[in-house]
Backbone bond lengths (Angstrom), bond angles and torsions (degrees), N, CA, C in turn:
res aa  C-N    CA-C-N  psi(-1)  N-CA   C-N-CA  omega(-1)  CA-C   N-CA-C  phi
1 M - - - 1.444 - - 1.520 108.82 -
2 K 1.349 115.79 138.90 1.429 119.57 173.39 1.480 113.85 -91.99
3 Y 1.321 117.84 119.47 1.431 121.95 -178.75 1.558 110.27 -97.43
4 K 1.342 114.68 123.61 1.454 118.11 -177.30 1.486 111.13 -123.86
5 N 1.403 118.83 -34.33 1.470 120.59 -175.80 1.515 106.66 -103.75
6 L 1.367 112.11 116.69 1.425 121.52 -174.28 1.553 111.88 -110.00
7 N 1.341 114.31 136.77 1.468 118.63 173.13 1.542 106.03 -116.21
8 F 1.319 118.05 125.63 1.451 122.64 -177.05 1.536 110.52 -100.56
9 V 1.309 113.31 131.85 1.455 121.56 174.68 1.541 108.62 -123.85
10 A 1.298 118.91 135.87 1.440 119.93 -177.56 1.515 110.82 -135.69
11 S 1.320 115.82 151.85 1.444 120.46 171.36 1.504 110.56 -73.46
12 K 1.325 119.23 176.59 1.420 120.88 -171.06 1.505 114.18 -87.78
13 T 1.369 116.42 2.12 1.450 117.42 -178.78 1.527 111.19 -71.78
14 A 1.304 114.56 157.57 1.519 119.60 -177.72 1.510 110.68 -60.29
15 D 1.364 118.36 -41.11 1.447 122.13 -176.50 1.505 110.98 -65.50
16 A 1.409 116.46 -42.26 1.409 120.36 179.90 1.528 112.31 -67.60
17 Q 1.311 118.07 -40.90 1.477 121.03 179.97 1.539 111.12 -67.80
18 A 1.333 117.17 -40.81 1.460 119.37 174.84 1.503 112.62 -61.87
19 A 1.321 117.28 -40.08 1.510 119.23 177.68 1.476 109.40 -67.02
20 K 1.275 120.72 -38.34 1.478 121.79 -179.49 1.531 108.84 -62.77
21 T 1.364 117.78 -48.28 1.506 121.53 179.09 1.535 109.89 -56.62
22 M 1.314 117.63 -45.50 1.460 122.31 -177.89 1.544 111.35 -63.10
23 L 1.306 116.05 -48.93 1.470 121.01 -176.13 1.501 112.89 -69.98
24 I 1.311 118.88 -30.87 1.458 121.88 175.21 1.508 111.43 -65.46
25 K 1.354 116.65 -41.74 1.396 120.92 178.00 1.511 111.26 -62.76
26 K 1.342 116.27 -32.52 1.444 120.30 -174.11 1.556 113.70 -88.20
27 Y 1.366 115.38 -34.67 1.428 118.46 -174.91 1.519 114.32 -118.83
28 G 1.346 119.14 -6.74 1.438 119.96 -176.27 1.497 109.72 82.13
29 D 1.375 114.22 168.81 1.447 121.47 -177.28 1.517 109.20 -149.00
30 V 1.328 116.04 134.12 1.496 119.98 177.33 1.516 106.47 -122.39
31 S 1.334 115.72 164.84 1.455 120.10 176.05 1.520 110.48 -68.60
32 A 1.273 116.89 158.44 1.489 121.81 -177.97 1.541 113.78 -57.38
33 D 1.316 116.35 -37.03 1.430 120.99 -178.84 1.560 114.50 -71.23
34 K 1.328 116.04 -10.59 1.473 123.32 177.96 1.570 113.15 -113.51
35 A 1.323 113.98 1.08 1.469 117.70 -174.18 1.501 114.47 -85.70
36 D 1.341 116.07 154.25 1.457 121.19 172.11 1.586 109.95 -92.39
37 V 1.371 113.01 -23.83 1.477 119.96 -172.63 1.511 109.42 -155.83
38 I 1.353 115.32 147.06 1.465 121.62 173.60 1.494 109.47 -99.36
39 I 1.304 117.44 130.26 1.492 121.84 175.73 1.495 106.34 -103.91
40 A 1.337 118.44 112.77 1.429 123.00 -178.99 1.508 112.96 -99.85
41 L 1.268 120.59 120.01 1.447 126.24 -177.73 1.527 110.85 -109.42
42 G 1.340 115.96 106.86 1.406 120.55 -178.85 1.509 109.23 164.86
43 G 1.331 116.89 -140.97 1.509 121.84 178.05 1.488 110.98 -117.43
44 D 1.345 112.02 -165.65 1.490 116.57 -176.80 1.584 111.76 -65.32
45 G 1.265 118.70 -25.11 1.438 118.15 177.13 1.547 111.13 -65.29
46 L 1.291 115.71 -38.58 1.515 119.61 178.60 1.515 108.02 -67.59
47 M 1.340 115.31 -42.34 1.492 117.84 -178.58 1.545 111.00 -57.69
48 L 1.364 114.70 -44.46 1.457 119.07 178.34 1.536 111.42 -62.89
49 E 1.324 116.37 -39.33 1.436 119.94 177.49 1.534 110.74 -61.24
50 C 1.363 116.36 -43.10 1.444 119.43 179.73 1.519 111.65 -68.69
51 L 1.288 120.63 -37.60 1.445 122.39 177.74 1.563 111.30 -60.01
52 H 1.329 116.85 -37.19 1.443 120.21 173.72 1.486 112.82 -73.14
53 R 1.291 117.77 -39.33 1.473 123.95 -172.94 1.578 110.43 -70.38
54 F 1.322 114.84 -42.86 1.470 119.40 -171.39 1.560 115.66 -107.27
55 N 1.333 117.31 5.63 1.474 115.27 -176.53 1.512 113.59 -65.61
56 T 1.325 119.40 -24.29 1.451 120.87 179.05 1.528 111.71 -78.32
57 R 1.336 117.66 -12.81 1.466 121.77 -176.69 1.553 113.53 -97.41
58 N 1.338 116.04 -8.84 1.446 121.33 -177.77 1.486 113.09 57.90
59 L 1.344 116.14 29.75 1.441 121.43 177.35 1.541 111.68 -87.56
60 P 1.332 120.70 125.48 1.490 118.36 178.15 1.545 107.97 -69.15
61 I 1.344 113.34 150.00 1.436 121.13 -177.59 1.562 106.78 -120.65
62 Y 1.368 114.76 129.78 1.450 123.23 177.45 1.457 106.80 -117.72
63 G 1.322 115.12 117.18 1.457 122.12 -179.83 1.481 114.36 -90.66
64 L 1.306 118.40 139.71 1.417 122.35 173.92 1.563 106.54 -123.59
65 N 1.345 118.00 124.35 1.449 120.81 -172.04 1.467 116.07 -71.75
66 R 1.322 115.45 108.53 1.506 123.72 171.11 1.503 108.29 -125.21
67 G 1.401 117.09 26.39 1.416 121.97 179.21 1.516 112.32 -119.15
68 T 1.299 117.02 -137.00 1.466 120.88 -178.70 1.527 113.93 -106.09
69 V 1.340 116.13 -78.73 1.479 120.09 179.77 1.522 112.89 -65.79
70 G 1.386 113.54 -61.41 1.436 121.43 175.97 1.535 114.51 64.21
71 F 1.360 114.98 36.96 1.487 116.60 178.26 1.530 111.98 -64.05
72 L 1.327 117.53 -32.04 1.434 121.16 179.28 1.515 115.37 -91.25
73 M 1.346 113.15 6.95 1.486 118.26 -173.99 1.523 110.29 -113.17
74 N 1.323 116.64 156.00 1.446 121.52 172.38 1.574 112.25 -88.09
75 E 1.329 113.90 160.34 1.456 118.25 -179.46 1.556 108.45 -62.10
76 F 1.289 117.09 135.47 1.460 121.24 -179.51 1.521 109.35 -72.44
77 N 1.285 116.50 129.74 1.458 125.66 172.52 1.515 107.79 -161.12
78 D 1.323 115.85 126.89 1.478 118.35 -178.72 1.491 116.10 -85.46
79 D 1.345 117.87 0.94 1.419 121.88 177.62 1.548 113.15 -93.01
80 D 1.267 116.43 150.70 1.531 122.51 174.18 1.516 112.83 51.21
81 L 1.308 118.03 37.05 1.526 118.94 -176.64 1.528 109.59 -61.68
82 L 1.340 114.36 -46.82 1.511 114.86 -176.38 1.490 112.65 -63.78
83 E 1.399 116.21 -37.90 1.438 120.36 177.09 1.520 111.70 -63.39
84 R 1.299 117.98 -40.15 1.463 121.71 178.91 1.516 110.17 -65.85
85 L 1.300 116.63 -41.58 1.445 121.30 -179.15 1.570 110.57 -62.16
86 N 1.324 116.52 -42.31 1.427 118.63 -172.02 1.506 114.82 -79.40
87 I 1.336 117.95 -5.69 1.490 121.55 173.76 1.515 109.60 -118.57
88 A 1.327 118.95 10.37 1.448 123.28 -178.02 1.525 111.86 -68.68
89 Q 1.288 115.80 150.45 1.483 121.59 174.92 1.538 109.78 -86.48
90 Q 1.314 116.84 139.91 1.494 119.99 178.03 1.515 108.03 -99.59
91 Y 1.353 112.42 144.68 1.423 121.60 171.35 1.532 108.09 -132.91
92 T 1.320 115.79 129.26 1.476 123.14 -179.09 1.504 108.10 -95.69
93 A 1.268 117.39 118.24 1.488 123.86 -178.79 1.530 110.08 -103.36
94 R 1.311 114.86 123.41 1.496 119.44 178.51 1.514 108.36 -107.33
95 P 1.263 118.90 131.43 1.426 124.37 -173.14 1.564 111.68 -85.02
96 L 1.304 113.33 164.19 1.490 119.82 164.49 1.503 108.93 -87.85
97 M 1.339 113.61 151.43 1.477 119.84 173.07 1.550 108.21 -114.30
98 A 1.322 115.67 125.04 1.472 120.01 -179.85 1.534 107.02 -109.76
99 E 1.316 115.29 126.11 1.428 121.83 173.26 1.534 107.56 -107.33
100 I 1.316 116.59 112.61 1.479 123.73 -165.54 1.530 107.65 -115.31
101 E 1.337 114.42 134.89 1.460 119.85 171.30 1.525 108.86 -120.46
102 T 1.333 116.48 137.43 1.456 119.91 179.79 1.530 111.31 -96.23
103 M 1.359 115.41 171.91 1.419 121.51 178.77 1.547 110.97 -64.15
104 E 1.338 117.95 -25.13 1.475 121.88 178.73 1.541 111.70 -85.32
105 G 1.369 117.09 -1.71 1.458 120.01 179.73 1.509 114.76 92.20
106 E 1.334 117.49 2.12 1.464 121.01 179.89 1.573 108.47 -73.94
107 K 1.352 115.39 144.88 1.433 118.42 -179.35 1.557 108.40 -119.12
108 H 1.334 114.82 140.22 1.428 122.59 -177.99 1.518 110.23 -136.30
109 S 1.320 116.13 146.85 1.473 124.11 172.32 1.467 109.36 -120.58
110 A 1.347 116.79 138.39 1.469 120.97 179.98 1.520 110.01 -151.19
111 L 1.344 114.48 141.06 1.422 122.75 177.25 1.507 111.46 -92.69
112 A 1.342 118.70 151.80 1.456 120.20 179.62 1.548 106.38 -146.34
113 F 1.333 117.31 112.27 1.494 121.32 172.24 1.534 112.55 -76.52
114 N 1.335 116.04 -26.38 1.473 118.37 -179.84 1.537 111.76 -99.25
115 E 1.317 116.72 -65.18 1.410 117.68 -178.61 1.535 111.29 -161.17
116 V 1.320 114.22 161.74 1.473 124.49 168.88 1.466 106.68 -112.32
117 S 1.365 116.90 127.08 1.467 121.89 -176.47 1.521 111.49 -121.67
118 L 1.310 118.08 137.16 1.438 121.70 167.63 1.552 107.53 -104.54
119 L 1.303 119.23 133.59 1.425 123.89 -172.53 1.530 110.87 -136.70
120 R 1.386 115.98 133.28 1.431 116.40 177.07 1.534 112.37 -67.43
121 Q 1.318 116.45 146.29 1.473 120.80 -172.69 1.493 112.05 -100.38
122 T 1.322 120.42 -12.94 1.464 121.74 -176.34 1.558 107.35 -129.35
123 H 1.364 113.54 -168.30 1.395 120.44 -178.70 1.543 112.78 -71.06
124 Q 1.330 114.29 -18.30 1.503 118.82 -175.19 1.546 109.46 -88.81
125 A 1.342 115.45 140.64 1.458 119.59 177.52 1.538 110.91 -63.16
126 A 1.336 113.53 152.14 1.515 119.96 175.85 1.550 108.37 -79.55
127 K 1.303 113.55 149.27 1.456 120.58 169.33 1.483 109.30 -117.70
128 L 1.332 117.94 120.91 1.446 124.48 -172.86 1.490 112.53 -121.77
129 H 1.343 116.63 142.08 1.425 124.62 175.68 1.516 106.92 -111.62
130 I 1.376 120.18 120.22 1.403 124.69 -170.01 1.531 111.18 -114.01
131 S 1.278 114.96 129.19 1.487 121.09 176.75 1.583 107.89 -126.50
132 I 1.336 113.68 141.45 1.471 118.86 174.64 1.497 106.75 -117.91
133 N 1.334 114.93 126.36 1.476 122.09 -176.70 1.534 110.62 51.45
134 Q 1.330 116.61 41.59 1.428 126.17 174.76 1.545 112.72 72.27
135 K 1.331 117.14 10.68 1.449 120.68 177.19 1.559 108.14 -111.30
136 A 1.338 116.38 125.00 1.473 121.43 -177.27 1.519 110.03 -63.73
137 R 1.359 116.67 131.22 1.434 123.63 -178.92 1.547 109.99 -116.15
138 L 1.301 115.89 -36.48 1.466 121.11 176.73 1.562 107.04 -132.63
139 E 1.291 115.48 116.24 1.464 118.81 -179.27 1.489 111.49 -69.92
140 E 1.331 115.36 -35.44 1.484 120.47 -179.33 1.531 110.72 -155.47
141 L 1.281 114.62 113.93 1.490 120.73 172.29 1.550 108.44 -109.90
142 V 1.331 113.21 119.68 1.501 118.85 178.30 1.508 105.14 -98.37
143 C 1.318 114.24 125.00 1.518 118.82 -171.46 1.475 111.04 -167.85
144 D 1.330 115.88 176.12 1.461 120.22 173.37 1.497 111.84 -84.47
145 G 1.359 117.07 -14.59 1.450 120.29 179.04 1.509 111.09 160.60
146 I 1.284 116.31 -173.45 1.516 119.61 178.76 1.492 107.41 -150.68
147 I 1.330 114.49 153.16 1.482 122.99 -175.59 1.574 110.77 -122.66
148 V 1.263 117.31 132.96 1.484 122.00 168.60 1.490 105.75 -110.95
149 A 1.343 116.71 117.60 1.458 120.45 -169.65 1.538 110.73 -125.03
150 T 1.378 113.24 142.18 1.456 120.91 173.79 1.525 108.97 -81.24
151 P 1.346 119.88 173.86 1.507 118.27 170.45 1.453 114.76 -55.71
152 V 1.374 117.88 -42.88 1.441 119.00 178.26 1.515 109.97 -61.29
153 G 1.295 118.20 -45.90 1.438 123.62 -175.77 1.487 112.84 -75.46
154 S 1.298 121.28 -10.72 1.471 123.84 -174.75 1.511 111.08 -67.95
155 T 1.368 116.32 -20.71 1.488 117.51 177.96 1.491 115.12 -94.30
156 A 1.362 116.17 4.00 1.444 121.98 179.86 1.446 113.85 -99.91
157 Y 1.364 119.53 -120.97 1.430 123.34 178.48 1.551 113.78 -54.92
158 N 1.323 115.12 -35.72 1.463 119.78 -179.62 1.530 110.21 -63.03
159 L 1.335 120.68 -42.07 1.382 121.14 178.67 1.546 111.86 -68.42
160 S 1.324 119.52 -36.34 1.442 122.72 176.72 1.577 110.64 -61.68
161 A 1.295 113.67 -29.70 1.485 119.94 178.56 1.520 112.42 -87.89
162 H 1.348 117.79 12.55 1.429 124.17 179.92 1.508 113.67 69.02
163 G 1.366 116.07 30.42 1.465 121.48 175.86 1.523 106.96 -86.25
164 P 1.363 115.02 166.76 1.448 121.75 -179.56 1.516 113.40 -75.58
165 I 1.300 115.51 147.38 1.488 121.17 170.43 1.537 107.16 -84.83
166 I 1.370 116.00 128.21 1.411 120.87 -178.19 1.559 108.98 -103.82
167 P 1.312 118.00 122.89 1.443 121.38 178.78 1.544 111.07 -59.56
168 I 1.302 116.11 139.64 1.497 119.12 179.43 1.528 111.32 -58.92
169 N 1.372 114.97 147.03 1.400 126.41 -176.53 1.494 114.85 66.48
170 T 1.344 116.62 15.75 1.439 121.92 172.86 1.527 107.73 -91.19
171 P 1.344 118.46 127.62 1.480 120.12 -175.69 1.537 112.79 -78.44
172 L 1.348 113.55 62.54 1.492 119.91 -179.31 1.508 111.47 -135.58
173 I 1.306 115.20 156.42 1.464 122.69 167.95 1.493 107.14 -130.12
174 A 1.361 113.58 155.81 1.440 120.66 -174.46 1.541 107.09 -107.28
175 L 1.335 114.74 138.35 1.477 123.39 173.94 1.551 104.70 -116.46
176 T 1.307 117.50 110.60 1.448 121.24 -169.10 1.541 109.39 -129.59
177 P 1.372 117.43 121.29 1.465 119.74 175.84 1.460 112.40 -74.62
178 I 1.368 116.50 154.75 1.426 123.02 177.46 1.549 105.07 -111.61
179 S 1.350 114.30 117.36 1.457 120.07 -177.56 1.515 115.91 45.22
180 P 1.327 116.17 61.64 1.477 118.01 -179.78 1.499 113.06 -66.29
181 F 1.321 117.17 134.19 1.470 123.53 178.98 1.548 110.40 -103.06
182 R 1.312 118.17 -45.44 1.420 125.08 176.63 1.535 109.80 -144.38
183 P 1.394 119.51 126.83 1.418 125.22 -5.81 1.584 113.86 -73.19
184 R 1.297 120.92 134.24 1.410 120.97 -176.53 1.516 115.85 -64.38
185 H 1.330 116.39 -28.77 1.453 120.39 -175.29 1.518 111.84 -75.97
186 W 1.362 119.42 -18.51 1.450 122.11 -174.89 1.505 112.60 -72.21
187 R 1.272 121.05 122.38 1.455 125.30 -177.65 1.530 110.61 -115.96
188 G 1.308 119.80 7.94 1.460 120.77 178.91 1.497 114.43 111.46
189 A 1.324 114.11 -173.03 1.492 118.36 -179.81 1.517 109.66 -149.97
190 L 1.307 113.66 154.55 1.461 122.63 167.77 1.515 108.10 -104.65
191 L 1.336 114.85 125.51 1.430 119.54 -173.84 1.564 111.90 -123.49
192 P 1.314 117.01 151.69 1.520 119.05 171.88 1.513 109.22 -57.72
193 D 1.302 115.98 149.02 1.452 117.43 -176.08 1.503 114.74 -82.27
194 D 1.352 117.74 7.67 1.497 120.18 176.55 1.533 110.34 -104.89
195 V 1.335 118.14 9.85 1.473 119.44 -179.33 1.537 107.57 -85.49
196 S 1.377 114.96 162.20 1.411 122.35 170.71 1.541 105.71 -110.02
197 I 1.364 117.60 135.58 1.440 123.35 179.34 1.499 108.56 -113.65
198 S 1.340 115.76 118.93 1.436 120.45 178.46 1.526 108.77 -109.80
199 I 1.309 115.78 129.75 1.465 121.57 178.02 1.513 111.45 -128.20
200 K 1.286 114.26 121.82 1.456 121.98 178.78 1.466 110.90 -105.19
201 I 1.396 119.33 133.73 1.394 122.36 -179.77 1.516 109.38 -82.39
202 C 1.275 120.08 123.45 1.499 122.29 178.10 1.487 108.91 -86.65
203 D 1.273 116.48 126.92 1.506 124.33 176.53 1.515 109.62 58.67
204 P 1.377 119.11 57.02 1.412 123.47 -174.78 1.523 113.73 -65.02
205 N 1.359 117.90 -25.93 1.433 117.62 176.51 1.511 114.87 -67.09
206 K 1.305 116.14 -40.63 1.461 120.88 177.77 1.548 112.18 -83.85
207 R 1.285 117.97 -30.44 1.487 121.83 -175.24 1.534 106.52 -129.28
208 P 1.376 116.99 72.71 1.449 118.19 -179.56 1.515 114.84 -68.37
209 V 1.324 113.85 151.62 1.512 122.27 -174.62 1.498 109.18 -135.49
210 S 1.335 115.10 143.42 1.472 121.84 174.81 1.520 109.26 -109.48
211 A 1.334 116.32 155.31 1.442 121.68 178.09 1.585 105.32 -120.55
212 V 1.301 111.09 137.09 1.493 121.27 179.88 1.519 110.47 -127.17
213 A 1.304 116.73 120.03 1.473 122.18 177.23 1.500 107.72 -111.49
214 D 1.331 118.87 96.11 1.468 125.32 -169.56 1.535 110.50 58.01
215 H 1.373 120.38 -96.15 1.403 118.19 179.48 1.562 114.95 -115.30
216 Q 1.275 115.41 6.19 1.490 122.30 179.17 1.534 109.51 -97.69
217 E 1.339 116.09 123.33 1.472 120.98 -179.17 1.530 111.04 -113.95
218 V 1.357 113.17 138.68 1.474 119.91 171.25 1.481 105.99 -126.41
219 R 1.363 118.27 130.84 1.432 121.97 -178.38 1.553 111.69 -104.43
220 N 1.346 113.16 163.70 1.463 121.28 178.02 1.526 110.80 60.68
221 V 1.312 118.00 51.58 1.449 123.12 -177.47 1.497 111.78 -79.41
222 S 1.300 115.85 141.54 1.506 120.06 172.53 1.488 112.69 -101.80
223 K 1.322 115.62 -35.53 1.468 119.38 177.19 1.532 109.59 -161.55
224 I 1.349 114.76 161.59 1.445 121.41 -179.72 1.479 110.20 -149.08
225 L 1.334 114.96 146.43 1.460 123.35 175.88 1.544 106.79 -122.50
226 V 1.340 116.44 125.88 1.448 120.67 -177.79 1.555 109.55 -125.14
227 K 1.357 113.93 131.63 1.489 117.36 177.19 1.515 105.62 -155.13
228 Q 1.328 116.82 166.23 1.392 120.92 -177.55 1.505 108.51 -75.33
229 C 1.367 116.27 140.53 1.458 122.68 177.89 1.504 109.10 -94.80
230 H 1.299 118.78 112.31 1.499 125.05 -177.60 1.542 111.92 -81.44
231 E 1.347 116.65 -18.83 1.451 117.93 -173.32 1.536 111.67 -85.51
232 K 1.333 117.95 -22.13 1.481 121.23 -176.61 1.550 107.75 -109.87
233 F 1.321 112.76 149.98 1.493 119.03 172.90 1.511 107.67 -161.25
234 A 1.314 114.72 162.69 1.431 121.39 176.21 1.557 108.04 -138.59
235 I 1.343 117.03 150.27 1.405 123.67 -175.11 1.551 107.22 -110.89
236 M 1.335 113.88 125.44 1.515 119.61 173.15 1.493 108.67 -112.03
237 L 1.333 117.60 145.20 1.470 122.98 174.58 1.463 111.80 -110.80
238 F 1.361 115.63 140.10 1.443 120.73 -179.11 1.540 108.87 -133.00
239 D 1.320 115.08 144.90 1.486 120.09 177.07 1.481 110.04 -54.82
240 A 1.362 116.50 139.67 1.454 123.01 -168.78 1.534 113.13 -58.53
241 K 1.313 116.70 -33.99 1.454 119.77 -175.96 1.546 113.55 -90.76
242 H 1.305 116.72 -1.69 1.466 123.23 -177.79 1.481 111.80 -144.39
243 G 1.313 116.27 53.26 1.454 120.76 -177.81 1.509 113.71 -71.70
244 L 1.307 113.62 176.40 1.493 118.69 -176.33 1.539 111.88 -65.59
245 E 1.336 116.27 -38.56 1.473 120.44 176.58 1.519 111.91 -58.06
246 E 1.369 116.37 -42.52 1.431 119.69 179.14 1.541 111.29 -68.15
247 R 1.277 117.27 -38.13 1.492 120.91 -179.63 1.506 108.71 -65.82
248 I 1.300 119.59 -41.05 1.429 121.07 179.99 1.596 111.77 -68.03
249 L 1.327 115.17 -36.76 1.476 119.30 173.99 1.512 110.87 -64.12
250 R 1.304 116.47 -40.30 1.483 119.14 178.81 1.580 110.27 -65.60
251 E 1.283 115.89 -37.14 1.472 120.32 179.12 1.504 110.22 -61.67
252 Q 1.382 115.03 -39.43 1.459 114.90 -179.07 1.477 115.61 -68.95
253 F 1.300 117.34 -19.83 1.478 121.24 179.87 1.528 109.01 -105.30
254 G 1.327 118.56 10.41 1.447 120.71 166.65 1.499 116.00 79.44
255 Y 1.353 118.68 26.28 1.441 119.32 176.83 1.505 112.71 -147.16
């Protein structure tokens, strides 16, 4: 596809705003409803924000790193942007859907392109009951929390919690405990991406737990259901010689 109409989105940092001003002068800028592609200037946080913001528009997003880590971003360079776009590799990211119920009976739905996390809210460890496809697999996991990660999110919080890196386009999701206390031997699971994961909070009044889906947080959770959302998707663009598959392979070998 030939990309001609660009819409620039930037984080609030000085570097990102300066890059946006420079690139608009060089390539022009159209509104999102007239754009062929979104150019995101910032870090991985901005990319996640754009995935949520534009997934209903089916607009591809090409990130340029003006942030810190920038795992989901391309190397910043103001030259040959149109040429880079037109030979870029596409990756379709499908999010997780979290159906959350609180102790007060409130119900929330949230999408997560990276991960859904359950986290203890106080000094006491969380106690979680875990079922896969409505069959109990762990009656009680005592831990600081647990992560359900997509392949894209497997290199983020999931990796920091010693979870597995999932190669792109692999139909798997990672279920990774955070500081498990009982059972000590359990280090998580790799699951087919068509499963449903049900987690019930044991004794939520004494051991309250919050749920976080990317950047959306719900506190005082009583139970949560997580599964892949097949109706939503977002498209990311990566430079042809440094695509997301290559980045994840590099991450597995520590460079």
